[in-house]
C-alpha positions, 0 to 999 in steps of 0.5 A: 317718564319711563319706557314702562310707563310709555308702553303701558299708556300706549297699550291702553290708548290702542286697546281701550279708547274705542270703548270710552263710551261703554259702561260697566255692566249693570249686574246685580249680585246674587244674595250670597255674593253681597259683602260687608260694603253692599248698600242694600240689606235683606237682599233687596234693591228696588222695592222698599218692604218697609214704610218710607221715611216721612219728612216733617216739612217740605225741603226747599232751602238747603245749605252746603258747607264746603266748596271742594269737589263735593260741595261744588257738585252738590251746588250744581245738583241742588240748583238743577233740582230747583232748591234755594241754595246757599254755599259757604266756604271758609277759604277765599276761593273754591277747590277744597284740598286742591288749593295750594299755598306756601303758608302752612300750619306752624305746628301740630299740637301733641297731645292732640286737642279734643276732636270737636276742636281739632280742626278749629275752635268755633268763634262766637260774639260776646254772650248776649250780643245781637246778630249780625255782630262785627268786630274789627282788628288792627295791626297793633292789636294784641293777640294773633296778627291779621295774617294769623287770624286769616290763616286760622280761619281758612285753614291751609290745606295739606298739599305740598309744592310738588304733590301730584294726583295719585289717580289718573286724570280720567278718574279725577274729572266731573262728568260734564267737564271732561279733561281735554283730549291729550291731558296727562294722567298725572296732574300737579295739584295746581292743575286740579285746583284750576280745574275746580275753579273752572268748574265753579265758574261754569256754574257761576259759583267762583269767588269772582262771580259775585254770586249772592248765593255763595259766601267765601271767606265764611266759616260755619261756626255752628249748625243746630236745630231750632228749638221751641222759643228760638224763633217763629213757631213754623221754624222749629225743627229747621237748621240754624247756621251761625256764620263768620266772615272775615274781610280785610281792608288794608290794615284792618280785618273785620269779622262779621257773625250772622245766622241763617236758617235752612230746611236741610244741610249738606256737609262737604268739608272733606276728610283731611281737617284733623291731623291724626298722630298715634299715641307712642310712649315718649312722644309727648316728652319729645314734642315738649322739648323739640316741637319745631322738629316734629311735624304732621304731613299737613305742615310739609311744603318743600324739601329744601328745609331738610337739606342734608338732614336725616328725616324719619317719616312715620307712615308709609301710605301715599303721603309718607311715600311721596314725601319721602320721594320729595325729600330724597334729593335733598335729605342726607338720609330718610327712614320711613316707618310703618306699623304693618309688614304687609307685602304691598310695602315691597311694591312701593319700593318701586317708587322709593329712592336709594337713600330711603330705608323702611323700618318697623313701627316705632315702639317708643321715643326714649325720654330725652335727658337734660343733656340732649339739646337737639332732636338728633341726640334723642333715641328711638326704639323700634318694634324689633328692639333696634335703638337708633338716634341721629334723627333731625326731623320727624314727619308724621304721615299718619292720616287724619281724623273725622271732625265737624267742629260746627256739629259738636253736639254729634261728637261723643268721645266717651263711647267705645267701639260698639257702645251706643249713647242713651239718647241722641246717637253720635256721628263722631266718636274717636274720629277713625270712622263715622257712625249713624249714617245711612249709605254713609250719606244721611244721618239716620236720626235726622235725614235732613243732614247729609254728608258728601264724600266721607268715604275713602277708597273711592274717587271723590270727583266721580262718587260725589255726583251719586250722593248729591243726586240722591240727597236732592231727589230724596229731599224733593220726594222723588226718591225715598229712604226707609223709615228710621227703624229700617235704616237702623236695621240696615245700618247695624247689619252693615256694621256687624258685617264690617266687624263693628265700629272701627277704623276703615268702616267708611272704606269702599275700595274698588269693589265696594265703590262699584257696588254702591254706584250700581245701587245708586243708579238702580235706585235713583233711575227708578225714581222720577227726574234726574238720572245718573249713568255708570262710569265709563269702563275706561275709568276702571281700566285706566286705574289698572294701567296707572297702577302698573305704571306707578307702582309696578303692580295693579293695586285695584286688582285684588291680586296683591303685590309681588312678594318674592324674596328677590323683589325685596331690596337689601334695605328691607332687612330692617324688617324683623319678620320672625315675630310678626303679630297676627295683624302683620301676618294677615293676607293683603287684599290689593285695593285702592284702599291701601293708598290711604294715609293710615298707620 
């Protein structure tokens, strides 16, 4: 740890620990201060001037999909509220993305597969088979081996061996289970994974608790409304989940499918399931020729594989920069490409070793000739006209798309930015954003479907609590949401202020997160039952100092990164700023949102 880091942390401890119990002031913005992320519309907070949404049935039985931090907090809240709850997790243990394994995906398809199957292709019994249904696979069977079947079912997480948290531990904790005094701010993934398993155990939801309400190694294959003729008349309109569990006994693997019905469904499957790789001319021919040399960051685990190699990392947000740092002691040289010339890239040089060179975006991968047998012989053209070769491996750290394979009926890739469907409105279109959600939580056309932690630019350990409490109170009838017409009006008002349906629609950032939390606190605490608190001020203050220690500037301040010419190292001359596009010249608004994986 550097002297700067020690000094900054000591300053925080001396000046702010006494304020640990203080709260962010509950100050409601004036009407002319509300920006595009504000969750309210028509400048109202407490009073609903339109009729409330009326649910068609009492909601008593709830399914939660995913046992990461959002799913576990939801499980706690719905149990506290008295619901009958079932929690489904495709992996064998809780923890979501914080569950590390050496196993990774062997490849990332390019061109990309359709979004609705980009995470996995749902699997069903033979047509006409009755539920429950079982199949057994042996070691000598054709098709994928047993380990591959389990891997594809549970999905390895996008975590590498040395990954650490990019936010201080005080921001990555559940309010009822704070880290012990003296816990380091920067935590290895294994510590966060163990923390979430402990939280699950605290609520009897760990994989070794033998809780009949919780099903691990169980993937949700489909979520659909029960139609007339598909069950008892009183079940029409409920949600039917088709589920698939894998159980291994030595040299046999048994797959079991069954269905369960629910009044409401919580989707807490995270945002990092479908890799996003940009469309770049020539990349398809490179992927066809050298697929083993072209990765997505979700495949990366350890740097030793790249010893003495030249690596091109495409994407300079969190994953791109941290993977470059991880590779630096082992690789011969590293190039990191980003399509933006935003000034914050200069500040990230504070974390980039000397054998990493920042270069502009990739214009094209030149088609390989028949004589070029290795990736290093291929040529790459940059946006500034530079053509170079000698790249042994390409790693795309270009983020992820939203996808819900079990909700394929709410995917519609045919819609363009601001087009609407003629009938049912989709939730996923091109994967860069989510649609048709009120507060980014309730699906407007059927608010018994809720989504937890689908925003970016916020801290999921903290934010999930407000969302889960909101869903539990609304479905119980303690809190209310507007009628569908009014929800759509507020939704379109927000979309318009955000500039339309586009990438980043779900970004909250520091200011937006605080505004949403204040709204949830005011709304939920005015209703009967469970109350919620604002985060302690020290959480926000810790983010400030963590940014200073980690990056040399505060990415939450809005002040931006230092951009003087003296700050830019000589390696930055690869950037040709003489002909930057308008997008590249846009001012940078410092915020946690810049830490997202995006390209």
